C-alpha positions in Angstrom: -42.0 26.1 -5.5 -38.4 27.3 -5.9 -37.8 26.9 -2.1 -39.1 23.3 -2.2 -36.6 22.5 -5.0 -33.8 24.0 -3.0 -34.8 21.9 0.1 -35.0 18.7 -2.0 -31.6 19.4 -3.5 -30.1 20.0 -0.1 -31.6 16.7 1.2 -30.3 14.7 -1.8 -26.9 16.3 -1.4 -26.8 15.4 2.3 -27.9 11.8 1.6 -25.3 11.4 -1.2 -22.6 12.6 1.2 -23.6 10.0 3.8 -23.9 7.2 1.3 -20.7 7.8 -0.6 -18.5 8.9 2.3 -15.4 6.8 2.4 -15.1 4.2 5.1 -12.2 4.6 7.6 -12.9 1.6 9.8 -15.4 -0.4 11.9 -16.2 0.0 15.6 -14.9 -3.1 17.4 -16.1 -1.9 20.9 -17.9 1.1 22.3 -18.9 2.0 25.8 -20.3 5.1 27.3 -21.2 8.2 25.3 -19.4 8.1 21.9 -20.5 10.1 18.9 -19.6 10.7 15.3 -20.2 14.3 14.3 -20.7 16.1 11.0 -21.6 19.8 11.4 -24.8 19.7 13.5 -25.5 16.0 13.2 -24.5 13.7 16.1 -24.6 10.0 15.5 -23.9 7.5 18.4 -21.2 5.0 17.5 -21.8 1.4 18.6 -20.2 -1.9 17.9 -20.3 -2.8 14.2 -20.9 0.9 13.0 -18.8 2.4 10.2 -16.4 5.3 11.0 -16.5 7.7 8.0 -13.9 9.9 6.3 -13.8 13.5 7.5 -16.1 13.1 10.5 -15.3 14.2 14.1 -15.5 11.5 16.8 -16.1 12.7 20.4 -16.1 10.7 23.6 -17.3 11.8 27.1 -15.5 11.0 30.3 -15.1 7.3 31.2 -16.1 6.3 27.6 -14.2 3.8 25.4 -13.9 3.3 21.7 -12.0 0.7 19.6 -11.9 1.1 15.9 -10.3 -1.4 13.4 -9.1 0.5 10.3 -10.0 -0.9 6.9 -6.6 -2.4 6.4 -8.0 -5.1 8.8 -5.0 -4.9 11.2 -4.3 -1.3 12.3 -6.4 -0.3 15.4 -7.1 2.8 17.5 -8.4 2.7 21.0 -9.6 5.9 22.6 -10.3 6.4 26.4 -12.1 9.0 28.4 -12.9 12.5 27.3 -11.3 12.7 23.8 -11.8 14.0 20.3 -10.3 13.2 16.9 -11.1 13.2 13.3 -10.2 10.9 10.4 -9.1 11.3 6.8 -8.2 8.9 4.1 -6.4 9.6 0.8 -4.0 7.9 -1.7 -0.3 8.5 -2.3 1.5 6.4 -5.0 -1.4 4.0 -5.1 -1.2 3.4 -1.4 -4.1 4.2 1.0 -3.0 6.6 3.7 -4.9 7.0 7.0 -4.5 10.3 8.9 -5.8 10.7 12.4 -6.2 14.3 13.5 -5.9 14.2 17.3 -7.4 17.1 19.3 -7.3 15.9 22.9 -7.6 12.8 25.0 -6.0 9.4 25.4 -5.2 7.2 22.4 -3.7 3.7 22.1 -2.6 3.1 18.5 -1.2 0.0 16.8 -0.3 0.2 13.1 0.8 -2.7 10.8 1.9 -0.6 7.8 3.6 2.7 7.2 0.7 4.5 5.8 -0.8 5.6 9.1 -0.1 9.3 10.0 -1.0 11.4 13.0 -1.5 15.2 13.1 -1.1 16.7 16.6 -1.2 20.6 16.6 1.3 21.6 13.9 3.2 18.3 14.1 3.0 15.1 12.0 3.8 11.6 13.2 4.7 9.0 10.7 4.7 5.5 12.1 5.5 2.1 10.6 4.4 -1.1 12.3 4.2 0.6 15.7 2.4 0.3 19.0 2.2 3.5 21.1 0.2 5.6 23.6 -0.7 9.3 23.1 -1.7 11.4 26.1 -2.9 14.7 24.7 -4.1 18.0 26.2 -4.9 21.3 24.5 -1.2 22.3 24.3 0.9 19.2 25.2 1.2 15.7 23.8 3.1 12.8 25.4 3.8 9.8 23.2 5.1 6.6 24.7 6.4 4.1 22.1 6.1 0.5 23.2 7.7 -0.8 19.9 8.1 0.4 16.4 9.8 -0.4 13.1 10.1 3.3 12.2 8.8 6.4 14.0 9.3 10.0 12.8 8.0 13.2 14.4 8.3 16.3 12.4 7.1 20.0 12.3 8.5 23.3 11.0 10.8 23.5 14.0 12.5 20.2 13.8 12.4 16.4 13.3 13.3 13.5 15.5 13.1 9.7 15.3 11.6 7.6 18.0 12.5 4.1 19.3 11.2 1.4 21.5 10.5 2.5 25.1 11.1 6.2 24.4 8.8 9.0 25.3 8.4 12.0 22.9 7.0 15.4 23.9 5.2 17.7 21.5 4.3 21.3 22.5 2.6 23.8 20.3 5.1 26.0 18.4 8.1 24.1 19.6 10.6 21.4 18.4 9.5 17.9 19.4 12.0 16.3 21.9 12.6 13.1 23.9 12.5 12.7 27.7 13.1 9.7 30.0 9.8 8.0 30.3 8.0 8.0 33.7 4.8 6.3 32.4 4.5 2.7 33.6 3.2 0.3 30.9 3.6 -3.3 31.7 5.0 -5.9 29.3 2.3 -8.0 27.6 1.0 -10.8 29.8 -0.8 -13.8 28.5 -4.3 -14.7 29.8 -6.3 -17.5 28.2 -4.0 -17.4 25.1 -4.4 -13.6 24.7 -1.7 -10.9 25.2 -2.9 -8.2 27.5 -1.2 -4.8 28.2 -2.1 -2.9 31.4 -2.1 0.9 31.1 -2.7 3.4 33.9 -3.9 6.7 32.6 -3.2 9.9 34.5 -6.7 11.3 34.4 -8.3 8.0 35.6 -8.3 7.7 39.4 -7.5 4.2 40.7 -8.3 2.7 37.4 -6.4 0.5 34.9 -7.2 0.1 31.2 -6.6 -3.4 29.7 -5.9 -3.6 26.0 -5.9 -6.8 24.0 -2.9 -7.0 21.7 -3.2 -9.5 18.9 -0.1 -11.2 17.6 
């Protein structure tokens, strides 16, 4: 009898967690194998699904995920074998989104200053920015297409980024800038929509097309 009570309590606790988890955003597009993970639970993510606070999101190779954050404007696009998690909290009555990036390819556009990234031991604070992150287990390359303000900081140092600059982040080192070698075309207009073409290093003979809304 006591064991049954414990099981019922655990089930109710789990249900409450899923019901009351804060919403981070909504899936705009999903292709391939994309999962939202909490401990041992794996839930496929498809168009229209909710991305929840604190959950890990994992993509297999050649998969795609677009998530619109709950501010209605900021968006994260993830390509290929990738993994990240999300957090949401409040500072001075402002909602703050934090994306904890583990590895993969990320195309991020933010329309307000309360979107943060955590990469290794480094924090990225962006305001009204559009940028690409190419991240392995020990190296991150960030290409800034445009930004209002872009700060990269860890215990070893701090730098500011600007339009068309590339920032390198390595574990246990000061972030620094290099001359960009990544080719990202200027937005082109097709049928009234702005499109940016991106060639990713781990995609052979393939180009990713991202729709950028004005």
